[in-house]
C-alpha positions in Angstrom: 33.8 -0.9 43.8 35.3 -1.1 40.3 37.9 -3.6 41.5 35.2 -5.9 42.9 33.2 -5.7 39.7 36.3 -6.5 37.7 37.1 -9.5 40.0 33.6 -10.9 39.7 33.7 -10.4 35.9 37.0 -12.2 35.7 35.7 -15.1 37.9 32.6 -15.4 35.8 34.6 -15.3 32.5 37.0 -18.0 33.9 34.0 -20.2 34.9 32.3 -19.8 31.5 35.6 -20.6 29.8 36.1 -23.8 31.9 32.5 -24.9 31.2 33.0 -24.3 27.5 36.3 -26.2 27.5 34.7 -29.2 29.2 31.8 -29.1 26.7 34.3 -28.8 23.8 36.3 -31.8 25.1 33.1 -33.9 25.3 31.9 -32.8 21.8 35.3 -33.5 20.2 35.3 -37.1 21.7 31.7 -37.8 20.8 31.9 -36.3 17.3 35.5 -36.7 16.4 35.0 -37.4 12.7 32.5 -34.6 12.2 34.8 -32.1 14.0 37.7 -33.1 11.8 35.6 -32.7 8.7 34.4 -29.3 9.8 37.9 -28.1 10.5 39.2 -29.3 7.1 36.3 -27.7 5.4 37.0 -24.4 7.2 40.6 -24.6 6.3 39.9 -25.1 2.6 37.3 -22.4 2.6 39.8 -20.0 4.1 42.4 -21.1 1.5 39.9 -20.6 -1.3 39.0 -17.1 -0.2 42.7 -16.2 0.2 43.6 -17.6 -3.2 40.6 -15.9 -4.8 41.6 -12.6 -3.3 45.3 -12.9 -4.3 44.7 -14.3 -7.8 41.8 -12.0 -8.9 43.2 -9.0 -10.8 42.3 -5.6 -9.4 40.9 -3.7 -12.3 40.5 0.0 -12.0 37.6 1.4 -14.1 38.8 3.8 -16.7 37.1 7.1 -16.8 34.3 7.3 -19.4 35.3 8.7 -22.7 32.5 9.5 -25.1 32.8 8.0 -28.6 32.9 11.2 -30.6 33.5 9.3 -33.9 30.2 7.4 -33.4 28.3 10.7 -32.6 29.8 12.3 -35.7 29.1 9.4 -38.0 25.4 9.4 -36.8 25.2 13.2 -37.3 24.3 13.9 -33.7 24.5 17.6 -32.7 25.8 18.7 -29.3 22.3 19.6 -28.2 21.0 16.2 -29.2 23.8 14.6 -27.1 22.7 16.8 -24.1 19.1 15.7 -24.6 20.3 12.0 -24.8 22.3 12.4 -21.6 19.2 13.9 -19.8 17.0 11.1 -21.2 19.4 8.6 -19.7 19.2 10.3 -16.4 15.4 9.7 -16.4 14.2 13.3 -17.0 10.8 14.0 -18.5 10.5 16.3 -21.6 9.5 19.3 -19.4 12.4 18.8 -17.1 14.8 18.6 -20.1 13.2 21.7 -21.5 13.7 23.6 -18.2 17.3 22.4 -17.9 18.3 23.4 -21.4 16.1 26.5 -21.5 14.2 25.5 -24.6 10.5 24.8 -25.2 9.1 21.3 -24.7 8.3 21.1 -28.4 12.0 21.7 -29.2 12.8 18.8 -26.9 10.3 16.6 -28.7 11.9 17.5 -32.0 15.4 16.6 -30.6 14.1 13.3 -29.3 12.4 12.5 -32.7 15.7 13.3 -34.4 17.6 11.0 -31.9 15.2 8.2 -32.6 15.6 8.5 -36.3 19.4 8.8 -36.2 19.7 5.9 -33.7 17.1 3.9 -35.6 15.0 3.2 -32.5 11.4 3.6 -31.5 11.5 4.1 -27.7 13.5 6.0 -25.1 14.8 2.8 -23.5 16.0 1.5 -26.9 17.8 4.8 -27.5 19.6 4.7 -24.2 20.6 1.1 -24.7 21.9 1.8 -28.2 23.7 4.9 -27.0 25.5 2.9 -24.3 26.4 0.2 -26.8 27.9 3.0 -29.0 29.7 4.5 -26.0 27.8 7.7 -26.3 26.7 7.4 -22.7 28.4 6.0 -19.6 
């Protein structure tokens, strides 16, 4: 049974190949110029992809190192840096308070101190400025 199925499958594949070959021969005669242009375009596309892959430097991202000098010059405490990191992660004040085991009012005070030291008015500005100063990844 399997041999019969394989024989019929082979015969059908050979027939399909023959029909495709005949159609290919007709298309290449009828559209010779267009076929040539497409083949040249595909060759140049492949060459471009290969050259781009070979010539583009493979950069490995260095592990993040916090700029402690900037934190020190701004006068940021370790707790304020922790709050800033949690702010960047998108946590709300209550979540930050639970994570750090402090009251929400303490978190608000830390955030107010961060805004003053970073000279910003909003959380998003604080996060952007902290990233510019390499305090956050």
